[in-house]
Residue, then its C-alpha position, 0 to 999 in steps of 0.5 A: m872149652a866151656v867152664a861152668s861156675v856154681s853160685t849158692i843162693t837162699s830164697a824165701s817165700p810165705i807161700g811154699w817151697q816151690d814158690a821160694i824156688e821160683r822166686g830164687f831162680e827168677r832173681a838169679s836169672r836177672t843177674l846170672r847169664n847162661i844158667t844151665g841148671m840148679q839143684v835144691v840143697s836144702e829146704k827149711a821153714r820158719v815157725e812162729d806160734g806153731r805155724i809156718t811163717e816162711y819157707l826157705v830154700t838153698m839152691q846151687v845155680i849152675f851157669v857157663l862162664e862167657e869166653p873172654p874176648a880174644 
């Protein structure tokens, strides 16, 4: 029987939301095994002097937990 877990992460990029998603996924992939999906929960931007300086995304990363040894 498979059991999945969800980890919520926030990632940032000076380029755009798509880049922030890819950076967050790449970083999560280095720590979490068995990723099966993800969902972008929110997109935000930091603004300074009337310009967007940073794009932020919050994502839920879904991964299957490994079975413990018998």
